[in-house]
LUMMAR-564432 format. One line per field, with one value per residue: residue number from 1; residue in one letter; x, y, z of N, C-alpha, C in turn. Coordinates in steps of 0.1 Angstrom, whole numbers. Layout:
N
seq	[NUM ...]
type	[A ...]
n_east	[X ...]
n_north	[Y ...]
n_up	[Z ...]
ca_east	[X ...]
ca_north	[Y ...]
ca_up	[Z ...]
c_east	[X ...]
c_north	[Y ...]
c_up	[Z ...]
This chain:
446
seq	[1 2 3 4 5 6 7 8 9 10 11 12 13 14 15 16 17 18 19 20 21 22 23 24 25 26 27 28 29 30 31 32 33 34 35 36 37 38 39 40 41 42 43 44 45 46 47 48 49 50 51 52 53 54 55 56 57 58 59 60 61 62 63 64 65 66 67 68 69 70 71 72 73 74 75 76 77 78 79 80 81 82 83 84 85 86 87 88 89 90 91 92 93 94 95 96 97 98 99 100 101 102 103 104 105 106 107 108 109 110 111 112 113 114 115 116 117 118 119 120 121 122 123 124 125 126 127 128 129 130 131 132 133 134 135 136 137 138 139 140 141 142 143 144 145 146 147 148 149 150 151 152 153 154 155 156 157 158 159 160 161 162 163 164 165 166 167 168 169 170 171 172 173 174 175 176 177 178 179 180 181 182 183 184 185 186 187 188 189 190 191 192 193 194 195 196 197 198 199 200 201 202 203 204 205 206 207 208 209 210 211 212 213 214 215 216 217 218 219 220 221 222 223 224 225 226 227 228 229 230 231 232 233 234 235 236 237 238 239 240 241 242 243 244 245 246 247 248 249 250 251 252 253 254 255 256 257 258 259 260 261 262 263 264 265 266 267 268 269 270 271 272 273 274 275 276 277 278 279 280 281 282 283 284 285 286 287 288 289 290 291 292 293 294 295 296 297 298 299 300 301 302 303 304 305 306 307 308 309 310 311 312 313 314 315 316 317 318 319 320 321 322 323 324 325 326 327 328 329 330 331 332 333 334 335 336 337 338 339 340 341 342 343 344 345 346 347 348 349 350 351 352 353 354 355 356 357 358 359 360 361 362 363 364 365 366 367 368 369 370 371 372 373 374 375 376 377 378 379 380 381 382 383 384 385 386 387 388 389 390 391 392 393 394 395 396 397 398 399 400 401 402 403 404 405 406 407 408 409 410 411 412 413 414 415 416 417 418 419 420 421 422 423 424 425 426 427 428 429 430 431 432 433 434 435 436 437 438 439 440 441 442 443 444 445 446]
type	[M K L T E L K D R R V A I W G Y G V E G H A T A D Y L T S Q L P E L S L T I L C P E N E V D Q R S V R F N H D V V T A E L L N Q F D V V I K S P G I S P Y Q P A V Q Q S V C R F T S A T A L W F S N E K E R S K S P P K V I A I T G T K G K S T S C Y L L N E A L K A A G F N S V L A G N F G V P L L A C S G D F D F I V L E T S S Y Q A Q D G T I H A D I A V L L N L Y T E H L D W H G S I A Q Y H Q D K W R L L Q R A T T V F V N N E D P V S Q E L L L K Y P L N S F H S F N I T A G F Y I L D E V L M Y R D K A L L S S G G W L I P G V H N L A N L A A V L S V L V A V G C P L M P A L N A L K K L P P L P H R L Q P L G L I N G V H V I N D S I A S T P H A T W V A L Q T C P L A K T V L L V G G F E R G V D W Q W L A Q K I A A T P P K L I I C S G A N G P R I E Q T L R H Q G K S L V T L L V P D L K S A L V T A L K H V E P D D W L L L S P G A P S F D A F K N Y Q E R G Y C F Q Q W I N E Y A N Q E P T S A]
n_east	[513 484 462 449 468 484 471 471 498 532 543 566 575 601 620 611 603 586 572 571 555 531 526 522 499 481 480 472 447 434 439 433 439 463 495 520 552 576 606 631 652 656 650 630 606 571 538 522 503 518 543 577 610 644 668 699 695 695 699 690 673 654 643 626 602 573 567 582 579 596 614 620 646 663 686 682 703 720 737 720 695 699 706 684 653 627 597 598 583 568 555 546 540 519 500 495 485 463 448 448 428 406 385 357 364 395 424 448 481 510 542 573 608 644 678 682 660 635 618 612 600 578 564 559 542 521 510 503 483 464 458 445 421 419 417 444 472 504 527 546 582 585 562 530 528 523 505 488 471 439 414 402 412 419 444 475 505 536 565 594 619 651 652 626 617 630 620 601 573 557 532 527 505 515 549 579 611 636 665 697 724 754 748 739 755 763 740 729 751 765 770 757 737 722 712 697 678 663 652 633 609 600 596 573 552 523 523 552 576 607 638 651 675 692 720 725 700 693 711 703 678 686 698 678 652 620 585 570 574 575 591 606 621 625 624 599 582 582 610 644 658 684 682 654 622 606 578 575 577 572 579 577 586 612 643 645 619 604 601 618 651 676 685 682 659 640 642 631 606 598 594 572 552 548 536 513 500 495 476 455 453 445 469 479 466 478 505 507 501 523 544 543 552 573 608 614 623 658 666 683 676 670 684 684 699 728 745 751 758 748 731 728 709 715 712 702 717 735 754 783 774 750 760 774 753 741 761 758 739 750 772 803 829 825 817 816 820 806 814 812 807 791 809 808 823 822 833 851 866 854 839 860 874 854 851 876 884 868 867 851 853 863 866 854 861 847 837 833 843 857 886 894 880 891 918 915 905 926 947 939 947 962 943 921 911 913 902 905 885 872 843 809 799 824 832 814 819 845 841 826 846 858 841 828 808 782 792 786 774 774 759 763 766 773 774 760 745 750 772 773 747 712 697 695 677 680 706 704 686 702 723 709 701 725 734 714 720 745 737 723 741 757 773 798 807 809]
n_north	[561 544 520 505 502 482 459 426 426 417 420 433 436 453 450 446 458 478 495 479 458 471 479 454 446 465 461 434 436 454 445 415 395 399 393 388 393 391 406 397 389 355 352 370 362 357 345 352 348 350 350 346 358 352 357 373 407 417 433 416 400 419 426 406 414 435 458 473 478 498 499 528 529 517 525 543 547 527 500 478 489 510 496 481 475 475 490 514 522 536 531 555 569 553 559 587 587 571 573 598 616 602 605 627 650 655 648 673 673 677 680 674 680 677 677 673 672 665 645 654 679 671 656 676 693 676 670 695 702 682 690 713 704 692 664 646 628 612 603 584 584 585 573 561 539 556 544 531 550 564 584 600 619 652 663 650 646 644 629 633 617 621 600 593 616 617 606 624 621 630 651 676 695 714 720 717 728 722 724 719 697 677 644 609 601 577 567 586 594 618 651 671 657 647 671 680 660 662 687 683 678 703 714 702 709 727 749 764 763 777 777 807 811 791 784 767 761 786 790 770 780 800 785 767 780 787 789 803 810 808 821 811 818 846 881 892 872 842 837 833 849 855 830 828 822 842 861 883 912 900 880 845 820 807 789 774 771 749 713 702 701 724 751 748 734 753 767 747 747 773 768 750 766 785 770 763 788 793 773 781 774 778 796 800 779 757 762 761 734 722 730 711 687 658 652 632 597 590 614 638 628 628 607 607 613 596 583 609 619 635 620 616 606 607 592 594 612 614 627 649 676 673 663 685 703 690 692 719 719 712 717 723 719 700 678 645 630 607 593 581 553 538 539 564 581 608 642 650 671 696 696 693 717 734 728 731 754 756 729 696 678 653 632 602 578 554 524 517 539 551 551 569 593 598 603 626 644 644 655 681 695 700 707 691 663 629 595 562 534 500 496 507 499 495 521 533 520 530 557 559 556 579 600 624 634 657 659 656 630 623 607 611 602 611 596 570 538 514 497 482 479 474 497 533 533 508 511 533 521 500 515 528 506 495 516 516 491 496 516 501 485 472 493 484 470 488]
n_up	[155 143 157 138 118 127 124 111 109 116 147 172 206 220 247 280 303 328 311 288 297 301 275 262 276 267 239 236 247 230 204 201 183 173 159 180 193 219 226 247 275 287 314 319 310 313 321 300 270 245 219 228 223 227 215 207 199 166 135 116 130 138 114 108 115 110 124 152 185 205 236 256 267 249 226 196 180 177 159 153 151 132 109 102 85 94 107 134 165 194 228 238 214 205 224 221 194 196 220 232 222 226 245 251 264 264 284 295 286 303 299 313 311 312 323 350 378 369 380 406 400 385 404 423 407 401 426 434 416 423 449 443 434 410 388 385 371 375 351 327 325 352 374 365 336 304 286 303 312 313 295 314 330 342 339 327 340 326 330 312 296 278 261 256 244 220 195 188 191 211 217 235 255 272 275 294 299 321 325 310 309 306 297 294 272 262 251 233 219 214 229 215 201 222 233 211 209 232 227 209 222 229 204 194 211 223 241 256 282 292 309 320 331 324 307 285 274 266 246 227 220 203 183 175 169 185 177 196 231 267 296 326 359 357 364 359 365 382 402 416 444 464 477 480 468 445 434 410 428 452 480 483 493 512 510 533 540 534 530 511 501 489 468 441 439 444 421 404 414 407 379 381 394 374 354 367 370 343 336 351 378 412 432 459 476 463 467 495 500 488 505 525 515 515 505 475 474 473 463 474 499 533 557 583 616 623 648 654 629 599 574 540 512 479 456 430 417 388 373 373 376 390 414 422 427 448 468 475 494 517 546 535 546 565 552 540 510 488 457 423 400 373 342 320 306 312 318 347 354 355 379 397 395 404 432 443 457 479 494 500 532 528 499 487 464 442 424 388 374 394 398 377 384 409 402 386 405 423 409 407 428 461 479 477 493 489 486 473 468 462 459 465 491 504 503 520 545 548 550 573 592 592 597 620 649 640 614 579 558 525 499 467 438 411 389 368 379 369 369 392 402 397 391 400 421 434 442 460 479 489 500 521 536 544 560 580 591 602 621 639 651 680 704 711 689 669]
ca_east	[508 471 461 445 480 491 464 477 512 541 547 574 578 615 622 600 602 573 565 569 544 519 523 516 485 473 479 464 433 429 440 436 443 476 507 528 564 583 621 636 660 648 646 619 594 560 527 515 502 524 556 589 623 655 680 705 688 703 691 684 661 644 637 616 589 569 567 589 576 609 615 628 659 670 690 679 715 729 737 709 684 703 707 672 643 613 592 599 574 569 543 542 534 506 490 491 478 450 441 448 416 395 374 351 372 408 433 459 494 521 555 585 620 656 688 680 649 623 609 607 591 565 558 553 531 509 504 496 470 454 454 436 409 419 420 457 480 518 529 558 594 583 548 524 530 513 494 478 463 427 412 393 419 420 458 485 519 544 580 599 634 656 649 612 615 639 613 592 559 550 526 522 498 525 562 588 625 642 679 705 738 759 742 734 763 763 727 727 763 772 762 748 725 714 704 687 667 655 646 621 597 595 592 560 543 515 528 565 583 621 645 658 688 700 727 724 687 693 719 695 668 691 701 666 641 606 575 567 577 575 603 606 633 626 618 585 574 588 625 651 666 690 676 640 614 599 569 577 583 567 586 568 591 626 648 643 605 597 609 626 663 683 680 678 645 632 641 621 593 594 588 559 542 546 526 500 493 491 464 444 452 447 483 482 463 488 518 506 502 537 553 543 556 587 615 613 634 671 668 687 667 677 682 685 712 734 756 754 762 737 733 719 709 712 716 697 727 743 763 790 766 741 768 777 741 739 770 754 730 757 784 814 840 821 810 823 813 808 812 816 798 792 818 802 833 819 844 850 874 846 836 872 877 844 852 890 886 861 865 846 863 869 859 858 857 845 830 841 850 863 900 895 875 901 929 912 904 939 955 934 955 963 931 911 915 906 905 899 881 866 829 801 799 837 832 806 827 856 835 822 858 864 831 826 795 779 796 776 778 766 760 758 777 777 775 749 747 749 784 771 733 702 694 698 669 686 718 700 681 713 730 701 701 738 734 706 727 755 731 717 751 760 784 812 811 809]
ca_north	[550 540 506 498 500 471 446 417 428 410 431 429 446 451 456 440 464 483 500 468 450 479 478 441 446 473 455 422 439 462 437 402 385 404 384 396 387 400 403 399 378 344 354 380 356 354 336 359 339 355 344 352 355 355 358 386 415 422 439 404 396 430 426 395 420 447 469 470 488 498 505 541 527 511 536 541 550 515 494 469 497 517 487 474 481 475 503 515 531 535 531 569 572 546 566 599 584 563 575 612 622 592 610 640 661 648 654 681 667 686 672 681 674 684 668 671 678 661 637 663 689 664 653 689 698 667 672 708 701 674 698 723 698 686 649 646 616 613 592 584 579 584 572 549 540 564 536 527 562 566 598 606 628 666 665 640 651 634 630 629 616 624 588 594 628 616 603 635 617 636 664 680 708 723 714 725 724 727 726 709 695 666 632 599 601 563 564 596 594 631 661 678 649 647 684 681 650 669 699 679 679 717 717 696 713 739 760 760 771 775 783 818 811 780 789 758 763 799 788 763 789 807 776 761 790 782 799 811 803 815 819 812 824 860 890 895 861 835 836 831 860 853 817 830 822 855 863 897 918 894 868 835 808 806 775 767 772 737 702 698 709 729 763 743 729 765 769 738 752 784 763 744 776 791 762 764 800 791 765 787 768 788 795 798 766 748 764 756 720 719 732 700 675 654 649 619 589 590 627 645 622 627 594 610 614 583 586 624 623 637 611 620 597 614 582 598 620 606 636 658 687 669 662 699 709 684 698 732 718 707 724 715 716 689 668 634 628 594 595 570 543 533 547 570 590 622 649 654 683 708 696 694 731 741 726 732 765 752 715 688 673 641 626 588 574 539 520 515 551 556 555 581 604 601 609 639 653 646 664 695 702 694 710 680 651 618 581 553 521 493 496 516 494 498 535 536 516 539 570 558 557 593 610 628 640 669 658 652 619 625 598 618 596 618 586 560 528 501 489 473 479 474 511 541 530 497 517 540 513 493 524 530 493 494 526 511 480 503 523 491 478 475 503 477 465 499]
ca_up	[147 146 159 125 110 132 121 101 109 126 157 183 217 223 260 287 317 332 299 279 302 298 261 259 281 258 226 237 249 219 192 207 173 168 160 189 199 229 226 260 281 291 328 320 305 322 316 289 259 233 216 234 216 236 208 206 189 155 124 109 139 138 100 108 120 103 133 165 195 212 249 255 271 238 217 181 172 177 146 150 146 120 98 100 76 99 112 148 171 209 236 238 201 204 232 214 182 197 233 236 218 227 253 246 270 266 294 290 289 307 298 319 308 317 327 364 384 362 389 416 394 381 417 428 399 402 440 435 408 430 460 438 431 397 386 378 373 372 342 319 331 367 375 358 321 298 280 313 316 306 292 324 339 338 335 328 342 320 331 298 294 264 253 252 235 208 183 184 190 222 214 248 256 278 277 303 299 333 324 302 311 298 302 285 260 256 244 223 210 215 236 206 198 234 234 200 212 243 222 201 230 228 190 191 221 221 250 261 292 292 320 315 338 320 295 273 269 259 233 218 215 191 173 170 174 187 173 208 244 279 304 341 364 353 374 356 370 393 401 429 449 478 482 483 456 444 423 408 439 465 485 484 500 513 508 545 543 531 534 500 502 477 460 427 439 443 406 398 419 398 367 384 396 361 347 375 366 329 335 359 391 424 435 473 481 458 474 509 500 485 516 534 509 518 492 470 478 466 458 486 509 546 563 598 623 626 657 653 616 590 563 528 501 467 446 417 410 378 366 382 378 400 426 426 433 461 477 479 505 529 549 528 554 574 544 534 498 481 443 414 395 359 334 308 300 315 323 361 356 358 393 405 396 412 446 447 466 492 492 511 541 522 488 486 450 441 412 376 371 406 396 369 391 419 396 382 416 430 401 408 438 474 487 476 500 482 488 463 473 451 456 474 505 509 505 532 556 550 554 587 600 591 601 634 652 633 600 569 549 513 487 455 430 399 378 369 389 362 371 403 407 386 388 411 432 441 448 471 489 495 509 532 543 551 571 591 598 611 632 648 658 694 705 712 676 659]
c_east	[494 471 457 457 488 484 470 492 520 547 555 575 593 618 609 600 588 565 562 557 531 515 517 502 476 470 470 450 426 429 443 441 457 487 518 540 571 598 626 644 651 642 634 606 583 550 519 515 506 537 567 601 634 668 686 699 697 694 684 671 650 636 627 602 586 570 573 586 588 608 623 642 668 674 687 692 724 727 725 697 687 703 695 662 629 610 592 588 576 555 537 535 521 496 486 483 464 442 440 434 404 383 369 359 386 416 444 472 504 533 566 597 632 666 686 667 635 613 603 597 578 557 552 541 519 503 497 483 460 449 444 423 408 422 433 464 494 521 543 570 593 568 542 527 519 502 484 469 450 425 403 399 418 434 466 499 529 559 586 614 638 653 635 609 621 631 603 577 551 545 519 514 507 538 571 602 632 657 685 719 743 754 739 742 764 751 726 740 771 763 752 735 716 706 693 675 658 646 633 608 591 589 578 549 535 520 541 570 598 627 654 672 697 707 726 711 686 701 711 683 673 694 688 654 628 597 571 571 576 587 599 620 636 619 604 576 580 603 631 659 671 683 661 633 605 588 568 584 579 574 575 573 606 630 646 628 597 606 619 639 668 677 676 664 636 631 631 607 588 588 574 549 539 535 513 492 488 478 453 442 454 461 485 478 474 501 518 507 516 547 554 548 571 594 613 625 646 674 671 678 675 674 684 699 717 747 761 758 750 740 723 721 705 716 712 708 736 752 771 782 756 748 771 765 739 748 766 744 736 768 797 825 837 815 820 815 816 804 816 806 801 800 811 811 830 831 842 859 866 843 848 875 867 846 866 892 880 857 857 857 870 860 864 852 857 839 839 848 857 878 902 891 886 913 927 911 918 948 951 942 954 951 921 917 906 911 898 897 874 851 822 801 813 838 825 814 839 852 832 834 863 854 831 813 794 785 784 781 768 769 754 768 781 779 764 754 750 761 782 756 724 698 697 690 675 699 715 694 692 721 722 701 714 739 726 713 738 749 726 728 753 772 797 816 812 824]
c_north	[545 525 499 495 487 458 439 420 420 421 425 440 443 458 453 445 468 487 489 460 458 479 465 440 453 466 442 425 446 454 423 392 389 394 392 388 397 396 407 388 367 345 364 374 354 345 341 349 346 348 352 348 360 357 372 394 421 427 427 400 406 429 414 401 432 459 465 482 488 505 518 539 521 522 533 543 538 508 485 477 504 509 479 482 481 489 503 525 529 535 545 573 565 554 579 597 578 567 589 618 613 597 623 652 655 655 663 675 678 678 680 673 682 674 664 678 674 655 646 673 683 661 665 693 689 668 685 708 693 682 709 717 692 671 648 632 618 601 594 578 577 584 560 550 548 556 530 538 563 581 605 616 642 669 652 647 641 637 625 629 619 612 589 606 626 614 614 632 623 650 669 693 718 714 723 719 731 732 716 709 683 653 622 598 587 560 573 597 607 641 668 670 648 660 684 671 656 680 695 679 693 720 712 701 726 751 755 769 767 783 795 819 799 783 780 760 776 798 780 771 797 798 769 769 783 793 808 803 813 812 819 815 838 869 894 883 855 834 835 843 857 841 819 830 834 853 878 903 912 881 857 824 809 791 767 766 760 725 697 707 714 741 758 739 741 769 760 742 764 779 757 755 784 784 763 777 799 783 770 780 778 786 792 785 755 749 759 741 715 720 720 687 671 652 635 610 590 603 636 641 621 614 595 611 600 586 601 629 624 629 614 611 604 605 586 606 612 614 644 670 685 668 676 706 703 690 711 731 713 716 717 711 704 678 658 629 615 596 582 560 539 543 551 580 605 629 654 666 695 708 698 709 738 740 728 743 762 738 708 683 661 636 611 583 559 537 519 527 558 560 568 594 608 607 623 649 655 655 678 702 696 697 699 667 639 605 573 539 514 495 505 511 497 513 539 532 525 552 570 559 571 604 612 633 654 670 655 641 620 615 606 614 603 608 576 548 514 492 479 471 479 488 520 539 519 502 524 532 505 502 526 518 492 504 522 500 486 509 513 483 481 484 496 472 476 502]
c_up	[152 148 146 117 115 129 110 99 119 135 168 193 221 236 268 302 320 320 290 284 299 284 257 264 272 245 226 240 237 206 196 196 167 169 167 194 208 229 239 265 286 305 330 315 316 316 305 277 246 230 223 226 225 229 209 195 179 145 117 117 138 124 98 111 111 111 146 174 205 226 248 259 260 228 203 173 172 163 143 145 133 108 94 91 82 104 128 153 186 215 236 226 200 212 226 202 184 210 236 233 219 235 247 252 274 277 287 295 291 308 303 316 313 321 341 368 379 372 399 411 390 394 423 420 401 416 441 427 416 442 456 433 417 397 378 381 368 363 335 326 346 369 368 343 314 291 290 318 307 302 302 332 333 332 336 329 337 322 319 298 280 255 248 242 221 195 179 184 202 218 226 246 262 279 285 301 311 331 314 306 302 304 291 272 254 248 232 213 211 223 227 203 210 235 223 203 222 236 214 208 228 214 187 201 217 228 256 271 292 303 315 321 333 307 283 266 261 245 223 213 203 180 167 175 175 182 184 220 255 287 319 346 358 363 371 360 382 392 415 432 463 484 486 469 456 433 421 420 453 468 488 494 500 512 521 549 539 533 523 499 489 471 446 427 440 428 400 402 411 385 370 386 383 354 354 371 352 328 344 373 402 430 450 479 476 465 488 510 497 496 525 528 512 505 488 474 468 459 470 498 523 552 578 603 627 635 656 639 607 578 552 517 488 455 432 409 401 370 376 385 390 414 431 433 447 472 482 491 518 533 545 537 564 566 538 522 492 466 435 411 381 351 321 301 302 321 337 364 361 373 402 406 405 427 451 458 480 491 503 520 535 510 486 472 449 427 400 372 383 404 388 376 402 414 391 394 423 422 401 418 452 483 487 482 495 487 477 469 461 448 467 488 511 512 517 545 559 555 569 597 601 596 616 637 646 619 592 560 537 503 476 444 418 387 379 377 382 363 382 407 394 382 401 423 441 448 461 483 496 505 522 542 551 562 583 598 607 623 643 655 672 695 705 699 665 655]
């Protein structure tokens, strides 16, 4: 949507998080006379000289406006949206319509999506581009808001959630699909809709990279064919062989050759290096820079040895698939696993079957879906040793009573955090704080 289409219109911003603030900044600077209202809870009001509305958002409220700029976290499939007649758009759509081509040499947008690995892959790609001398910025779901990005960059690495891809307004120069599992059913309504919303990113992109080893992506290629695409995780390019990243017949990096754990992250790196080759980035300087990067917070983040126990914060894990990937980085027989959180109705039977033959030492379930997870795991068989506690702090206290030196304590919840925390970051920070408090206790009080 062009800015000229907003003039003399009644415009609302629905959702006042980081992106909502950036949208308000953008509109008040570009269209100072605009009639602008922000729909948000009363505790989010600031000193901005616009109207605020704290009413429950209904179709009747939305219909008081000509245009509503919706936050990505607000599902378009809810009744208030479906029953309204106003026009919806997004901050992302505003940027692509008004800012992408503003400069004489517009930045190339590289959009990365997938159920898991988006943040790490974007982080790796952005750091590699900067190490190679390009002016690159990390934006979108992870990084600065897209509307805050100028046209002075060589590249914008855009972490793209299914929420952001849904409306099809992202026209990326390069789009990457890492993988697809089951996620965000409460937002999309069904697995099929979730996959279709993700796929829209690829359908609007100039150049596309798809994971050759991801079965769901391969199924969607048959269902929704693309005009052209490139593959990664293939022997003609970058792929994984025996936990080593290969380029054709040349070994580049083993899983123990850098600081970021997990074979799955080598697969993410295969996607990143495929993109670097496509944009003409020198490969070896970029790879040498990536070897030195630490993992991002809350993503298989080592918290150190606590009384001889290896503690890992993987709070980002919000699906059982992510928990399974995390478990591959630990010695299972010595691992106490903490799972559970917000109830989204995701099936845990898949993970129960995966770990039944080689189970962790102990699985402690907590949170809103803790009872259902514990029941599913317990019914899988006697090989899975489980405990049920009310909340994450109780889970940690219980775990610390069962771990021994050289054990691993893994927080990889397999569920969102919204039952008890604002987001996965708060959950991870609380976990880290509690661990630190335990580590600082006097030996007599441990």
